GUTORTI-903266 format. One record per residue (C-alpha): x, y, z; residue number from 1. Coordinates in pm, 1 decimal. Each point is the difference from the previous one (the first is absolute). Example, Ala and Ser with C-alpha at 12.3 -4.5 7.8 and 13.67 -1.06 7.14 Angstrom:
REM residues 2
<pt px="1230.0" py="-450.0" pz="780.0" pos="1"/>
<pt px="137.0" py="344.0" pz="-66.0" pos="2"/>
This chain:
REM residues 181
<pt px="-2197.8" py="1523.8" pz="-724.3" pos="1"/>
<pt px="272.9" py="59.3" pz="-278.2" pos="2"/>
<pt px="-116.8" py="389.0" pz="18.5" pos="3"/>
<pt px="126.2" py="-8.1" pz="357.5" pos="4"/>
<pt px="307.1" py="-157.2" pz="-64.5" pos="5"/>
<pt px="95.7" py="192.4" pz="-266.7" pos="6"/>
<pt px="-74.1" py="310.4" pz="192.8" pos="7"/>
<pt px="221.4" py="-104.2" pz="281.1" pos="8"/>
<pt px="306.1" py="-71.2" pz="-256.0" pos="9"/>
<pt px="-71.9" py="361.4" pz="-91.7" pos="10"/>
<pt px="52.5" py="138.1" pz="340.5" pos="11"/>
<pt px="290.8" py="-221.7" pz="66.7" pos="12"/>
<pt px="147.1" py="112.1" pz="-311.6" pos="13"/>
<pt px="-22.3" py="356.8" pz="111.1" pos="14"/>
<pt px="221.9" py="-57.9" pz="305.7" pos="15"/>
<pt px="216.3" py="-255.3" pz="-190.3" pos="16"/>
<pt px="46.7" py="145.3" pz="-365.5" pos="17"/>
<pt px="252.1" py="-278.7" pz="-55.1" pos="18"/>
<pt px="-247.8" py="-281.1" pz="83.8" pos="19"/>
<pt px="28.0" py="-304.8" pz="-269.3" pos="20"/>
<pt px="-274.3" py="-273.9" pz="60.5" pos="21"/>
<pt px="117.4" py="-345.8" pz="-158.9" pos="22"/>
<pt px="-184.4" py="-304.5" pz="-38.8" pos="23"/>
<pt px="162.0" py="-302.2" pz="141.8" pos="24"/>
<pt px="293.3" py="-60.0" pz="177.5" pos="25"/>
<pt px="281.5" py="266.7" pz="-38.2" pos="26"/>
<pt px="270.1" py="-96.5" pz="-234.7" pos="27"/>
<pt px="377.4" py="67.5" pz="91.9" pos="28"/>
<pt px="58.0" py="273.0" pz="-221.8" pos="29"/>
<pt px="-246.7" py="198.0" pz="149.2" pos="30"/>
<pt px="220.2" py="-23.8" pz="313.3" pos="31"/>
<pt px="299.5" py="61.6" pz="-144.7" pos="32"/>
<pt px="-61.0" py="245.6" pz="-216.4" pos="33"/>
<pt px="115.2" py="346.3" pz="201.8" pos="34"/>
<pt px="111.4" py="33.6" pz="366.9" pos="35"/>
<pt px="-329.6" py="165.5" pz="104.6" pos="36"/>
<pt px="-164.9" py="-156.0" pz="320.2" pos="37"/>
<pt px="-298.3" py="-193.3" pz="-124.5" pos="38"/>
<pt px="-319.3" py="-160.7" pz="180.5" pos="39"/>
<pt px="-134.2" py="-311.3" pz="-140.4" pos="40"/>
<pt px="-332.0" py="-92.0" pz="113.4" pos="41"/>
<pt px="-104.5" py="-346.0" pz="-135.1" pos="42"/>
<pt px="-378.1" py="-26.8" pz="62.2" pos="43"/>
<pt px="-187.5" py="-350.6" pz="-50.1" pos="44"/>
<pt px="311.2" py="-156.4" pz="-156.4" pos="45"/>
<pt px="60.8" py="-278.2" pz="221.3" pos="46"/>
<pt px="20.8" py="-316.9" pz="-205.8" pos="47"/>
<pt px="212.8" py="172.4" pz="-246.7" pos="48"/>
<pt px="206.3" py="159.0" pz="242.2" pos="49"/>
<pt px="89.9" py="-311.8" pz="209.1" pos="50"/>
<pt px="49.4" py="-189.7" pz="-304.2" pos="51"/>
<pt px="236.4" py="205.2" pz="-177.5" pos="52"/>
<pt px="381.9" py="-56.6" pz="114.1" pos="53"/>
<pt px="69.6" py="359.7" pz="-87.6" pos="54"/>
<pt px="-212.6" py="133.9" pz="243.9" pos="55"/>
<pt px="183.9" py="-174.9" pz="293.5" pos="56"/>
<pt px="303.6" py="156.5" pz="-162.5" pos="57"/>
<pt px="-193.1" py="346.6" pz="14.1" pos="58"/>
<pt px="-71.6" py="-48.6" pz="328.4" pos="59"/>
<pt px="319.7" py="-117.3" pz="121.0" pos="60"/>
<pt px="253.7" py="180.4" pz="-192.0" pos="61"/>
<pt px="-128.9" py="244.4" pz="-253.8" pos="62"/>
<pt px="-211.0" py="229.6" pz="213.7" pos="63"/>
<pt px="248.7" py="55.7" pz="263.3" pos="64"/>
<pt px="283.2" py="80.9" pz="-288.6" pos="65"/>
<pt px="-217.7" py="240.7" pz="-190.3" pos="66"/>
<pt px="-191.3" py="180.3" pz="267.2" pos="67"/>
<pt px="-333.4" py="-164.2" pz="-54.3" pos="68"/>
<pt px="-268.6" py="-29.7" pz="268.0" pos="69"/>
<pt px="-216.8" py="-289.5" pz="-86.3" pos="70"/>
<pt px="-373.8" py="-22.2" pz="132.1" pos="71"/>
<pt px="-199.3" py="-330.4" pz="-90.4" pos="72"/>
<pt px="-349.2" py="-124.9" pz="110.7" pos="73"/>
<pt px="-86.4" py="-338.0" pz="-3.1" pos="74"/>
<pt px="-303.1" py="-225.3" pz="129.6" pos="75"/>
<pt px="236.4" py="-287.9" pz="99.3" pos="76"/>
<pt px="286.8" py="58.7" pz="242.9" pos="77"/>
<pt px="138.2" py="-356.1" pz="-56.5" pos="78"/>
<pt px="9.5" py="-138.0" pz="-345.8" pos="79"/>
<pt px="231.6" py="-212.8" pz="-215.7" pos="80"/>
<pt px="305.7" py="108.0" pz="-220.4" pos="81"/>
<pt px="175.4" py="325.9" pz="139.8" pos="82"/>
<pt px="-244.7" py="108.4" pz="236.1" pos="83"/>
<pt px="205.9" py="-86.8" pz="290.4" pos="84"/>
<pt px="318.1" py="199.7" pz="-146.5" pos="85"/>
<pt px="-215.5" py="299.0" pz="-76.3" pos="86"/>
<pt px="-190.3" py="28.2" pz="339.5" pos="87"/>
<pt px="325.4" py="-50.9" pz="185.8" pos="88"/>
<pt px="157.5" py="313.1" pz="-203.5" pos="89"/>
<pt px="-311.8" py="204.5" pz="116.7" pos="90"/>
<pt px="91.3" py="254.8" pz="290.7" pos="91"/>
<pt px="-316.9" py="127.9" pz="39.2" pos="92"/>
<pt px="-351.6" py="-220.8" pz="4.0" pos="93"/>
<pt px="-394.6" py="92.3" pz="55.5" pos="94"/>
<pt px="-204.6" py="-269.4" pz="98.5" pos="95"/>
<pt px="-377.7" py="35.2" pz="-21.6" pos="96"/>
<pt px="-209.4" py="-227.6" pz="232.7" pos="97"/>
<pt px="-194.4" py="-277.8" pz="-155.1" pos="98"/>
<pt px="-200.1" py="-148.0" pz="270.3" pos="99"/>
<pt px="-51.9" py="-308.0" pz="-226.5" pos="100"/>
<pt px="393.4" py="-95.6" pz="9.0" pos="101"/>
<pt px="135.7" py="37.8" pz="331.7" pos="102"/>
<pt px="233.1" py="-285.8" pz="-60.2" pos="103"/>
<pt px="162.3" py="207.4" pz="-264.5" pos="104"/>
<pt px="57.7" py="318.1" pz="208.6" pos="105"/>
<pt px="128.2" py="-252.8" pz="298.0" pos="106"/>
<pt px="257.9" py="-143.8" pz="-255.5" pos="107"/>
<pt px="91.0" py="358.3" pz="-113.4" pos="108"/>
<pt px="44.7" py="87.5" pz="369.4" pos="109"/>
<pt px="180.6" py="-309.8" pz="103.7" pos="110"/>
<pt px="269.9" py="64.6" pz="-245.4" pos="111"/>
<pt px="45.1" py="357.9" pz="128.9" pos="112"/>
<pt px="-41.1" py="-73.8" pz="387.1" pos="113"/>
<pt px="34.1" py="-395.2" pz="33.3" pos="114"/>
<pt px="-14.6" py="31.3" pz="354.4" pos="115"/>
<pt px="-353.4" py="156.7" pz="-14.1" pos="116"/>
<pt px="-150.9" py="-162.9" pz="-282.5" pos="117"/>
<pt px="-335.8" py="134.8" pz="32.5" pos="118"/>
<pt px="103.8" py="401.8" pz="57.2" pos="119"/>
<pt px="-130.0" py="122.0" pz="-347.2" pos="120"/>
<pt px="-345.0" py="-175.4" pz="65.5" pos="121"/>
<pt px="19.1" py="156.6" pz="331.7" pos="122"/>
<pt px="77.1" py="333.9" pz="-100.5" pos="123"/>
<pt px="-299.2" py="-43.1" pz="-252.4" pos="124"/>
<pt px="-231.9" py="-109.9" pz="281.9" pos="125"/>
<pt px="110.8" py="330.6" pz="217.9" pos="126"/>
<pt px="-56.4" py="226.7" pz="-331.7" pos="127"/>
<pt px="-349.6" py="-168.3" pz="-23.6" pos="128"/>
<pt px="-80.8" py="61.2" pz="351.7" pos="129"/>
<pt px="109.0" py="348.3" pz="56.9" pos="130"/>
<pt px="-72.0" py="106.2" pz="-366.8" pos="131"/>
<pt px="-337.4" py="-205.2" pz="-108.5" pos="132"/>
<pt px="-65.5" py="295.1" pz="-266.8" pos="133"/>
<pt px="317.1" py="-63.2" pz="-189.1" pos="134"/>
<pt px="-96.0" py="-148.9" pz="-330.7" pos="135"/>
<pt px="317.5" py="-155.1" pz="-107.7" pos="136"/>
<pt px="235.0" py="-41.8" pz="271.1" pos="137"/>
<pt px="366.0" py="-36.8" pz="-50.3" pos="138"/>
<pt px="350.3" py="-20.5" pz="142.0" pos="139"/>
<pt px="312.2" py="133.5" pz="-161.1" pos="140"/>
<pt px="278.4" py="-222.3" pz="97.2" pos="141"/>
<pt px="337.6" py="215.8" pz="-45.4" pos="142"/>
<pt px="292.5" py="-208.7" pz="-35.4" pos="143"/>
<pt px="251.4" py="264.8" pz="-100.0" pos="144"/>
<pt px="278.7" py="-0.3" pz="185.9" pos="145"/>
<pt px="87.3" py="363.8" pz="-53.3" pos="146"/>
<pt px="-335.1" py="142.7" pz="130.9" pos="147"/>
<pt px="-54.1" py="281.2" pz="217.5" pos="148"/>
<pt px="-245.7" py="-166.7" pz="198.8" pos="149"/>
<pt px="222.4" py="-241.6" pz="175.1" pos="150"/>
<pt px="-179.4" py="-276.7" pz="161.3" pos="151"/>
<pt px="-353.1" py="73.8" pz="-134.3" pos="152"/>
<pt px="-21.1" py="-265.5" pz="-289.4" pos="153"/>
<pt px="-380.0" py="-35.8" pz="46.1" pos="154"/>
<pt px="-212.4" py="261.8" pz="-62.4" pos="155"/>
<pt px="-357.1" py="116.2" pz="-147.4" pos="156"/>
<pt px="-188.8" py="298.4" pz="-40.4" pos="157"/>
<pt px="265.0" py="177.9" pz="-169.2" pos="158"/>
<pt px="-153.2" py="250.9" pz="-227.2" pos="159"/>
<pt px="-179.2" py="328.0" pz="100.8" pos="160"/>
<pt px="-364.8" py="24.0" pz="89.9" pos="161"/>
<pt px="-250.8" py="246.6" pz="-98.9" pos="162"/>
<pt px="136.4" py="299.8" pz="191.6" pos="163"/>
<pt px="352.8" py="-100.6" pz="-155.8" pos="164"/>
<pt px="105.4" py="-165.2" pz="338.4" pos="165"/>
<pt px="191.3" py="-322.9" pz="12.3" pos="166"/>
<pt px="-42.3" py="-215.3" pz="332.3" pos="167"/>
<pt px="190.9" py="-305.6" pz="-84.0" pos="168"/>
<pt px="-57.7" py="-314.1" pz="180.8" pos="169"/>
<pt px="336.5" py="-202.2" pz="97.5" pos="170"/>
<pt px="23.8" py="-350.6" pz="136.0" pos="171"/>
<pt px="293.1" py="-144.1" pz="163.7" pos="172"/>
<pt px="102.0" py="-341.5" pz="34.0" pos="173"/>
<pt px="-3.6" py="-99.8" pz="378.2" pos="174"/>
<pt px="364.5" py="-138.4" pz="74.2" pos="175"/>
<pt px="-107.4" py="-187.7" pz="330.9" pos="176"/>
<pt px="-291.7" py="-197.2" pz="-178.9" pos="177"/>
<pt px="-18.9" py="-342.9" pz="58.3" pos="178"/>
<pt px="-184.0" py="-226.5" pz="-226.2" pos="179"/>
<pt px="-217.2" py="-230.7" pz="164.0" pos="180"/>
<pt px="-13.6" py="-339.7" pz="-131.7" pos="181"/>
């Protein structure tokens, strides 16, 4: 497995020769050392990130003033510490379906579409129904106010298929929806 990982990194470095891999959370000197735009990907650092007050500062202030784009993965959307601040700063979120925890998906949906708390679960139900062979259904939630796709906040299937075609799936909130009691 390590061999495949190293091979992948070599290939990525052939496209991005300035790629730097750092173990652990980024330090502020890495962000402030020059004016070049940066992409920081933090994978599997949820506990450390949500408990480090400097990470909230990175997401709220440093990234915006230093041309830094941030990507982080988490297994637990709602955590203690600074998670709420960090999650609120994210312009784009990708949520994968977890059939074992529809309450979590409902909570996320309720924060975005409070009049339709089951909206995200209904989107996942539609994906499962119409695309039963999809192994890892996901929904991209685009909360960026400067986006070109105005009004299309919820999307899936955004990557090219084997034939290099992109056939996105878009979900729209029904403004006439009335929640049954």
